[in-house]
C-alpha positions as CSV (number, residue, x, y, z in Angstrom):
1,X,32.4,32.8,110.0
2,X,35.1,35.3,110.7
3,X,33.2,38.5,109.6
4,X,35.5,39.1,106.6
5,X,35.4,38.3,102.9
6,X,35.7,34.6,102.1
7,X,38.9,35.3,100.0
8,X,40.8,36.4,103.2
9,X,43.4,33.5,103.9
10,X,46.0,35.2,106.3
11,X,45.4,37.4,109.3
12,X,48.0,40.0,110.5
13,X,47.5,41.6,113.9
14,X,49.2,44.7,115.4
15,X,50.2,44.1,119.0
16,X,49.5,47.0,121.4
17,X,45.9,47.8,121.5
18,X,44.7,44.9,119.3
19,X,46.0,41.9,121.1
20,X,47.1,43.3,124.5
21,X,46.1,46.0,126.8
22,X,49.3,47.6,126.6
23,X,48.7,50.8,124.5
24,X,47.6,52.8,127.7
25,X,51.0,51.6,129.4
26,X,52.9,52.8,126.3
27,X,51.0,56.3,126.3
28,X,51.8,56.6,129.9
29,X,55.5,55.8,129.4
30,X,55.7,58.4,126.4
31,X,54.2,61.0,128.7
32,X,56.4,60.5,131.5
33,X,59.4,60.7,129.3
34,X,58.2,63.7,127.2
35,X,57.0,65.6,130.1
36,X,60.4,65.1,131.9
37,X,62.1,66.4,129.1
38,X,59.8,69.3,128.2
39,X,60.1,70.5,131.8
40,X,63.8,70.5,131.6
41,X,63.8,72.4,128.4
42,X,61.6,75.0,129.9
43,X,63.8,75.3,132.9
44,X,66.8,75.8,130.6
45,X,65.2,78.6,128.7
46,X,63.2,76.8,126.0
47,X,59.6,77.0,125.1
48,X,57.1,77.1,128.1
49,X,56.1,73.8,129.4
50,X,53.1,72.2,127.6
51,X,52.6,68.4,128.6
52,X,52.3,65.7,126.2
53,X,48.7,64.7,125.6
54,X,48.4,60.9,126.1
55,X,45.5,60.7,123.7
56,X,45.8,63.3,121.0
57,X,49.6,63.4,120.8
58,X,50.0,59.7,121.3
59,X,47.6,59.0,118.2
60,X,49.1,61.6,116.0
61,X,52.8,61.2,116.6
62,X,53.9,57.9,118.2
63,X,51.2,55.2,118.1
64,X,52.1,52.3,116.0
65,X,55.5,54.0,114.7
66,X,58.9,52.9,115.5
67,X,60.0,54.4,118.8
68,X,62.9,56.5,117.2
69,X,60.3,58.0,114.7
70,X,57.9,58.7,117.4
71,X,60.4,60.5,119.6
72,X,61.7,62.5,116.6
73,X,58.3,63.3,115.3
74,X,56.7,64.6,118.5
75,X,59.6,66.8,119.2
76,X,59.9,68.3,115.7
77,X,56.2,69.1,116.1
78,X,57.1,71.1,119.2
79,X,59.9,72.9,117.3
80,X,62.7,70.8,119.1
81,X,65.5,69.3,116.8
82,X,67.8,67.0,118.7
83,X,70.9,65.1,117.5
84,X,70.2,61.6,116.6
85,X,72.9,60.3,118.9
86,X,73.5,56.4,119.1
87,X,71.9,53.4,120.8
88,X,74.7,53.5,123.2
89,X,73.4,56.9,124.7
90,X,72.3,56.5,128.3
91,X,68.8,56.7,129.1
92,X,67.6,60.5,129.2
93,X,70.6,61.9,127.1
94,X,69.5,64.8,125.2
95,X,69.4,63.0,122.0
96,X,66.6,61.2,120.0
97,X,68.3,57.7,121.2
98,X,68.6,58.9,124.6
99,X,65.1,60.0,125.1
100,X,63.9,56.9,123.2
101,X,65.8,54.5,125.7
102,X,64.4,56.4,128.8
103,X,60.8,55.6,127.3
104,X,61.8,52.0,126.7
105,X,63.1,51.7,130.2
106,X,59.8,53.0,131.7
107,X,57.5,50.9,129.6
108,X,59.5,47.7,130.6
109,X,59.4,48.7,134.2
110,X,55.7,49.3,134.0
111,X,55.0,46.0,132.3
112,X,57.1,44.2,134.8
113,X,55.1,45.8,137.6
114,X,51.6,45.6,136.1
115,X,52.0,42.5,133.9
116,X,50.3,42.0,130.4
117,X,46.5,41.3,129.8
118,X,45.5,40.3,126.4
119,X,42.1,41.2,125.1
120,X,39.8,38.2,125.5
121,X,37.9,38.9,122.4
122,X,41.2,38.7,120.5
123,X,42.4,35.6,122.2
124,X,39.2,34.0,121.1
125,X,39.4,35.1,117.6
126,X,43.1,33.8,117.4
127,X,41.9,30.3,118.6
128,X,39.1,30.3,116.0
129,X,41.8,31.0,113.2
130,X,44.2,28.5,114.7
131,X,41.4,25.7,114.8
132,X,40.7,26.6,111.1
133,X,44.4,26.2,110.3
134,X,44.6,29.8,109.1
135,X,48.0,31.4,109.1
136,X,48.6,34.3,111.6
137,X,51.1,36.8,112.4
138,X,51.9,39.8,114.6
139,X,53.3,42.8,113.1
140,X,54.5,45.4,115.7
141,X,57.2,48.2,115.7
142,X,58.1,47.3,119.2
143,X,61.4,45.7,120.0
144,X,59.9,44.1,122.9
145,X,57.1,42.4,121.1
146,X,58.1,38.6,121.7
147,X,58.6,39.6,125.5
148,X,55.1,41.1,125.6
149,X,53.5,38.0,123.8
150,X,55.2,35.7,126.2
151,X,53.9,37.8,129.3
152,X,50.6,37.7,127.9
153,X,50.5,33.9,127.4
154,X,49.8,34.1,123.5
155,X,53.1,33.6,121.9
156,X,52.2,30.1,120.7
157,X,49.4,31.5,118.6
158,X,51.4,32.8,115.7
159,X,53.3,31.5,112.8
160,X,55.3,34.8,112.0
161,X,56.4,37.7,114.0
162,X,57.7,40.8,112.5
163,X,58.6,43.1,115.1
164,X,61.2,46.1,115.5
165,X,63.9,43.6,115.8
166,X,63.3,42.2,112.5
167,X,62.4,45.5,110.9
168,X,65.9,47.0,111.9
169,X,67.6,43.8,110.8
170,X,65.9,43.7,107.4
171,X,65.9,47.5,106.9
172,X,62.0,47.7,106.8
173,X,60.4,51.0,107.0
174,X,58.1,51.6,109.8
175,X,54.4,52.3,109.6
176,X,52.7,54.2,108.1
177,X,54.8,52.5,105.3
178,X,53.4,49.1,104.4
179,X,56.8,47.4,104.6
180,X,56.4,45.3,107.8
181,X,52.9,44.0,106.8
182,X,54.0,43.1,103.4
183,X,57.1,41.2,104.9
184,X,54.6,39.3,107.1
185,X,52.2,38.5,104.4
186,X,55.2,37.2,102.2
187,X,56.6,35.0,105.0
188,X,53.0,33.5,105.3
189,X,53.0,32.8,101.6
190,X,49.9,34.8,101.0
191,X,49.6,37.9,98.6
192,X,48.4,41.0,100.3
193,X,45.0,41.1,98.5
194,X,44.2,37.8,100.4
195,X,45.4,39.0,103.8
196,X,43.6,41.2,106.5
197,X,45.3,43.7,108.6
198,X,43.8,44.4,112.2
199,X,45.1,47.7,113.8
200,X,44.0,50.3,116.4
201,X,46.6,53.0,115.4
202,X,46.0,55.5,112.7
203,X,49.4,54.9,111.2
204,X,49.0,51.1,111.2
205,X,45.6,51.6,109.5
206,X,47.2,53.6,106.9
207,X,49.9,51.1,106.5
208,X,47.3,48.4,105.7
209,X,45.7,50.5,103.1
210,X,49.0,51.5,101.6
211,X,49.9,47.9,101.2
212,X,46.8,47.0,99.3
213,X,45.5,44.4,101.6
214,X,42.3,42.7,101.1
215,X,40.6,44.0,104.5
216,X,41.8,46.5,106.9
217,X,40.1,46.2,110.2
218,X,40.3,49.1,112.7
219,X,39.9,48.4,116.4
220,X,38.4,51.4,118.0
221,X,39.6,51.3,121.7
222,X,39.5,55.0,122.2
223,X,36.5,56.5,120.3
224,X,38.2,57.2,117.1
225,X,36.2,55.3,114.6
226,X,35.9,58.2,112.2
227,X,39.6,58.7,112.1
228,X,40.3,54.9,111.6
229,X,37.9,54.9,108.6
230,X,39.4,58.2,107.3
231,X,43.0,56.5,107.4
232,X,42.0,53.4,105.3
233,X,39.9,51.0,107.6
234,X,37.3,49.1,105.7
235,X,35.3,48.3,108.9
236,X,35.6,49.4,112.4
237,X,34.8,47.2,115.5
238,X,35.1,47.9,119.2
239,X,36.4,44.4,119.8
240,X,37.3,41.2,117.6
241,X,34.3,39.4,119.2
242,X,32.2,41.7,117.2
243,X,33.1,40.1,114.0
244,X,31.9,36.5,115.1
245,X,29.0,37.4,117.4
246,X,26.6,34.5,116.9
247,X,29.1,32.3,115.2
248,X,28.6,28.7,116.5
249,X,32.4,27.7,116.0
């Protein structure tokens, strides 16, 4: 009925790009922050300005990862090593925390201006799960996860939320480590081998595979089906509606 093995009893979903159409907003916010920083670095005698690629760089360095890890990883790939700073650093400060805060401010502004749209196929799938009484969780590296769920009108469809706030409080390693997904499965009372992970990010798919989950479903929103499979997806679909096409439920 649900397009997955019959022994799958719990369903764990990434947020951006799986449930909500916010991945492009995040990519734009990362580009705005990184390009501003890289231009300033070039002006102060650093490397020549090479803009952040909102597809390749986003997928490789930041998609699905905790915000600080994304900032640090991309800059280090460009040969830029900044001090960590602290959460109190003003947005735009030349530290990992300062640049990460600038990105967060931008994405919050964009979400406020543009709103949040869920994917209809994902909402339909969630309603099917809810009608069957099957447990559901959101697993996101975003500290803004609950706000986004409310803005999209789907916050009432989940039993458990493991987000950036929970991960920091419980000291859970971010994706591609499996810790956050394992924590969600534990909270739902279902062993990983009987739970499914739904991800559009390469790091997230790798997380699901590393955790030994019973099914890892890749959502191909940007034409990276082969990469999703290479990182551990058992199957790849363009939309969750593809899993239940023709199901009379």
